[in-house]
DOSE-507672 format. One line per 8 residues: number of its first residue (from 1); their letters; for each residue x negated, y, z of C-alpha. Coordinates in Angstrom, 3 decimals. Example, Ala and Ser with C-alpha at 12.3 -4.5 7.8 and 13.67 -1.06 7.14 Angstrom:
2
1 = as = -12.300 -4.500 7.800 ~ -13.670 -1.060 7.140
***
This chain:
295
1 = mkkaeids = -17.165 -18.810 -14.923 ~ -20.661 -17.364 -14.694 ~ -20.949 -13.623 -15.278 ~ -23.558 -14.209 -18.007 ~ -20.836 -15.942 -20.025 ~ -18.559 -12.882 -20.026 ~ -18.804 -10.742 -23.144 ~ -19.719 -7.054 -22.714
9 = qvyelyde = -16.529 -6.089 -24.579 ~ -14.466 -7.748 -21.857 ~ -16.446 -5.983 -19.119 ~ -15.789 -2.648 -20.831 ~ -12.104 -3.422 -21.168 ~ -11.949 -4.415 -17.493 ~ -13.508 -1.093 -16.497 ~ -10.861 0.701 -18.563
17 = ychsnmgr = -8.162 -1.414 -16.934 ~ -9.440 -0.549 -13.444 ~ -9.592 3.198 -14.094 ~ -6.598 3.888 -16.326 ~ -2.862 3.291 -16.541 ~ -3.361 -0.042 -18.304 ~ -1.392 -2.852 -16.686 ~ -2.554 -6.417 -16.184
25 = reflkrag = -0.415 -7.770 -19.020 ~ -1.885 -5.273 -21.490 ~ -5.413 -5.974 -20.228 ~ -5.021 -9.717 -20.757 ~ -3.353 -9.218 -24.140 ~ -6.129 -6.964 -25.423 ~ -8.831 -9.239 -24.041 ~ -7.245 -12.221 -25.775
33 = alsvlggi = -7.399 -10.375 -29.099 ~ -11.156 -9.750 -28.854 ~ -13.606 -11.667 -30.986 ~ -16.202 -13.015 -28.575 ~ -19.101 -15.440 -28.861 ~ -19.885 -18.636 -27.002 ~ -16.705 -20.651 -27.464 ~ -14.887 -19.093 -24.479
41 = sglamaea = -11.801 -17.025 -25.183 ~ -11.615 -13.349 -24.274 ~ -8.498 -14.164 -22.251 ~ -10.384 -16.689 -20.108 ~ -13.144 -14.156 -19.553 ~ -10.628 -11.497 -18.534 ~ -8.895 -13.829 -16.090 ~ -12.275 -14.646 -14.526
49 = llpdyaaa = -12.837 -10.951 -13.773 ~ -9.693 -10.626 -11.671 ~ -10.505 -10.583 -7.926 ~ -10.477 -13.673 -5.728 ~ -10.340 -12.149 -2.267 ~ -9.941 -15.370 -0.303 ~ -13.193 -16.775 -1.671 ~ -14.990 -13.458 -1.096
57 = qtisfndd = -14.366 -13.098 2.648 ~ -17.622 -13.055 4.608 ~ -16.414 -12.134 8.125 ~ -13.188 -13.560 9.517 ~ -10.722 -11.230 11.242 ~ -10.971 -13.432 14.350 ~ -14.786 -13.510 14.461 ~ -15.716 -13.365 18.155
65 = rikatyve = -18.304 -10.604 17.528 ~ -15.619 -8.043 16.663 ~ -12.133 -6.836 17.462 ~ -9.930 -5.731 14.555 ~ -6.680 -3.823 14.819 ~ -4.511 -1.303 12.971 ~ -4.324 2.286 14.185 ~ -2.382 5.403 13.271
73 = ydspggns = -3.743 8.931 13.100 ~ -2.362 12.384 12.381 ~ -3.001 13.789 8.928 ~ -1.885 17.420 8.609 ~ -1.973 18.624 5.013 ~ -2.187 15.130 3.560 ~ 0.326 12.908 1.805 ~ 1.902 11.980 5.142
81 = skmrgymv = 1.882 13.356 8.653 ~ 0.840 9.904 9.912 ~ -1.711 7.605 8.319 ~ -2.605 3.994 9.037 ~ -6.050 2.450 9.037 ~ -7.892 -0.751 9.855 ~ -10.250 -0.261 12.794 ~ -12.906 -2.787 13.727
89 = qpkgegpf = -15.066 -2.449 16.821 ~ -18.086 -4.477 17.877 ~ -17.991 -6.623 20.975 ~ -18.838 -4.544 24.026 ~ -17.850 -1.393 25.842 ~ -19.199 1.262 23.483 ~ -19.495 4.025 22.606 ~ -20.574 3.002 19.123
97 = pavlvvhe = -21.895 4.845 16.066 ~ -18.978 5.342 13.691 ~ -18.545 4.714 9.959 ~ -15.560 5.552 7.775 ~ -14.997 3.074 4.903 ~ -13.146 4.436 1.862 ~ -11.531 2.003 -0.546 ~ -11.333 1.968 -4.329
105 = nrglnpyv = -8.356 3.270 -6.320 ~ -5.931 0.554 -5.222 ~ -5.506 0.855 -1.474 ~ -6.901 -1.076 1.441 ~ -7.495 -4.448 -0.166 ~ -9.109 -7.483 1.562 ~ -12.600 -6.730 0.218 ~ -12.681 -3.296 1.888
113 = kdvarrla = -11.375 -4.708 5.155 ~ -14.174 -7.285 4.995 ~ -16.694 -4.450 4.534 ~ -15.345 -2.820 7.719 ~ -15.819 -6.103 9.575 ~ -19.374 -6.422 8.239 ~ -20.176 -2.988 9.665 ~ -18.763 -3.945 13.052
121 = tdgflala = -20.977 -7.033 13.227 ~ -23.931 -4.648 12.848 ~ -22.792 -2.532 15.791 ~ -20.666 0.165 14.131 ~ -17.141 1.283 14.926 ~ -15.550 1.122 11.477 ~ -12.318 2.666 10.241 ~ -10.907 1.896 6.800
129 = pdalspvg = -7.871 4.116 6.142 ~ -5.201 3.034 3.675 ~ -4.355 5.866 1.269 ~ -1.149 4.000 0.447 ~ 0.222 4.393 3.991 ~ 2.741 7.056 2.886 ~ 4.283 4.604 0.379 ~ 4.247 1.466 2.505
137 = gypgnddd = 0.577 0.476 2.445 ~ -1.459 -1.847 0.249 ~ 1.143 -4.092 -1.428 ~ -0.898 -7.299 -1.523 ~ -2.132 -7.010 -5.103 ~ -4.367 -4.537 -6.900 ~ -2.110 -3.872 -9.882 ~ 0.732 -2.500 -7.780
145 = gramqrkl = -1.803 -0.810 -5.527 ~ -3.340 1.123 -8.432 ~ 0.101 2.199 -9.634 ~ 1.085 3.345 -6.156 ~ -2.134 5.298 -5.610 ~ -1.734 7.122 -8.940 ~ 1.644 8.427 -7.752 ~ 0.077 10.105 -4.724
153 = drdkikid = -1.526 13.549 -4.799 ~ -5.246 12.836 -5.263 ~ -6.365 15.982 -3.435 ~ -4.120 15.116 -0.506 ~ -5.587 11.608 -0.395 ~ -8.948 13.262 0.178 ~ -7.434 15.245 3.037 ~ -6.008 12.026 4.489
161 = mkngaifl = -9.511 10.525 4.382 ~ -11.029 13.630 5.957 ~ -8.478 13.484 8.770 ~ -9.398 9.827 9.237 ~ -13.039 10.832 9.531 ~ -12.214 13.439 12.178 ~ -10.063 10.931 14.080 ~ -12.908 8.396 14.033
169 = kdhalsng = -15.590 10.897 15.051 ~ -13.528 11.983 18.057 ~ -12.366 8.491 19.048 ~ -13.078 7.379 22.620 ~ -15.128 4.432 21.323 ~ -17.285 6.648 19.060 ~ -20.602 8.145 20.102 ~ -19.775 11.175 17.924
177 = nlgvtgfc = -22.263 10.314 15.176 ~ -20.311 9.790 11.961 ~ -21.205 8.188 8.650 ~ -19.152 7.325 5.581 ~ -19.416 4.829 2.785 ~ -17.068 4.169 -0.115 ~ -16.763 2.412 -3.425 ~ -15.743 3.817 -6.825
185 = fgggvsny = -12.924 6.240 -5.846 ~ -14.195 5.884 -2.285 ~ -17.694 6.762 -3.449 ~ -16.335 10.006 -4.842 ~ -14.543 10.639 -1.538 ~ -17.821 10.013 0.295 ~ -19.440 12.761 -1.776 ~ -16.420 14.996 -1.128
193 = lavemgsd = -16.707 14.491 2.634 ~ -20.416 15.294 2.518 ~ -19.458 18.675 1.059 ~ -16.388 19.298 3.221 ~ -17.628 18.202 6.632 ~ -21.011 19.892 6.719 ~ -22.958 19.057 9.876 ~ -20.043 17.031 11.312
201 = lkvavpfy = -21.090 14.215 8.976 ~ -24.512 12.667 9.554 ~ -24.788 10.203 6.640 ~ -22.933 9.498 3.395 ~ -23.466 6.372 1.281 ~ -21.437 6.577 -1.939 ~ -21.408 3.477 -4.148 ~ -20.938 4.388 -7.841
209 = gsapafed = -18.801 7.394 -6.988 ~ -18.131 10.631 -8.841 ~ -20.502 13.456 -7.945 ~ -19.112 16.624 -6.348 ~ -19.165 19.956 -8.135 ~ -22.830 20.893 -8.373 ~ -22.146 24.413 -7.088 ~ -20.864 22.887 -3.812
217 = vnkikavl = -23.962 20.812 -3.093 ~ -25.409 23.620 -0.957 ~ -22.735 22.804 1.657 ~ -24.095 19.289 2.246 ~ -25.864 18.779 5.581 ~ -25.631 14.977 5.730 ~ -28.355 12.578 4.682 ~ -27.312 10.896 1.422
225 = liqyaedd = -28.030 7.383 0.162 ~ -26.551 7.302 -3.340 ~ -26.029 3.909 -4.996 ~ -25.577 3.587 -8.779 ~ -25.059 0.674 -11.141 ~ -27.305 0.614 -14.195 ~ -24.471 -0.038 -16.670 ~ -21.883 2.558 -15.654
233 = rrvnakre = -21.707 5.311 -18.269 ~ -18.652 7.048 -16.831 ~ -20.113 7.624 -13.352 ~ -23.757 7.945 -14.412 ~ -23.030 10.837 -16.773 ~ -23.510 13.263 -13.850 ~ -26.293 11.388 -12.074 ~ -29.216 13.521 -13.232
241 = gykkalee = -27.331 16.771 -12.715 ~ -26.422 15.690 -9.193 ~ -30.028 14.768 -8.460 ~ -31.229 18.167 -9.660 ~ -28.650 20.008 -7.541 ~ -29.623 18.017 -4.448 ~ -33.302 18.759 -4.980 ~ -32.691 22.468 -5.588
249 = ngvtfemh = -30.669 22.742 -2.381 ~ -33.093 20.820 -0.176 ~ -30.681 18.011 0.683 ~ -32.266 14.909 2.207 ~ -31.351 12.033 -0.083 ~ -32.328 8.793 -1.746 ~ -30.838 7.786 -5.086 ~ -31.036 4.197 -6.293
257 = tyegtkhg = -29.954 2.650 -9.589 ~ -29.836 -1.158 -9.495 ~ -31.197 -2.943 -12.535 ~ -28.875 -5.296 -14.380 ~ -25.740 -4.184 -12.522 ~ -22.294 -3.016 -13.553 ~ -19.802 -0.730 -11.837 ~ -18.480 -2.612 -8.810
265 = fhnnstpr = -21.598 -4.704 -8.253 ~ -21.138 -4.709 -4.469 ~ -17.637 -6.216 -4.675 ~ -18.132 -9.942 -4.233 ~ -14.592 -10.862 -5.294 ~ -15.279 -10.685 -9.072 ~ -18.110 -11.699 -11.452 ~ -19.247 -8.058 -11.550
273 = ynekaakl = -20.844 -8.881 -8.203 ~ -24.633 -8.927 -8.295 ~ -25.824 -10.759 -5.196 ~ -29.418 -9.543 -5.256 ~ -28.530 -5.879 -5.827 ~ -25.588 -5.946 -3.409 ~ -27.751 -7.419 -0.661 ~ -30.491 -4.821 -1.163
281 = awertiav = -28.004 -1.943 -1.364 ~ -26.292 -3.110 1.825 ~ -29.572 -3.545 3.683 ~ -30.427 0.042 2.771 ~ -26.964 1.157 3.867 ~ -27.222 -0.454 7.299 ~ -30.768 0.855 7.735 ~ -29.846 4.482 7.033
289 = fkkhlvs = -26.821 4.274 9.326 ~ -28.920 2.816 12.139 ~ -31.606 5.453 11.671 ~ -29.267 8.447 11.843 ~ -26.192 7.312 13.790 ~ -27.546 5.247 16.668 ~ -28.354 7.543 19.573
***
């Protein structure tokens, strides 16, 4: 189904489903009850929005340009003393510029692992931690993953991600220059790490993530590339305030809002994906990482 055929009511319901306690059954039931135009049922539209990760893969795990493996790292103060992540290195000896990849609110799903592989093909050592490590890891589907992540302490998840960033920065294959990118929940974590890590973080690229507390913006030393969807009322509510705080505190940043996009436009596993905007946003992401992380 083409995204143009999906009613805005169903998109709004899907956003609520992704960011609330609503289960899949309730989402499909409520979508089926909607009155929509065009002769396609709300239920069919809702089913079309569910992710298809197999079709969305762009870089295979056995691509000869990269080497992918799972690693463990210590995480004092987090949800577990040991965390697990997906590390992908480019072909070659290294050291490499390093980028932490922070997933959405459902654990380390296949889309985020694919993003890590994309970064490695561009020459970056990428680490994508799984916040669900303390409860067994990403369960293989997003519904259970969301439920599992909600049961974990959100502040401690941020600590687990920060410890992952420190582990990556200090890794033997890293050149010591660290960046971060993340999506939705991971976008918010990217902003959090920009505040928390100060000069230890060179670049942060949050995709449609919650802004940090404006009074903490003065702690940011990283260069920021902030990516917003045009149709994303929940996240965009703080966009202008964040921009003002960044300007007042002299932070180096670019802020882009992509026309005709919805929350999640970079995720190519659902019809929310906007190919043109996602390509441009990713080109900008790679460019800013290469400018500030490659030594």
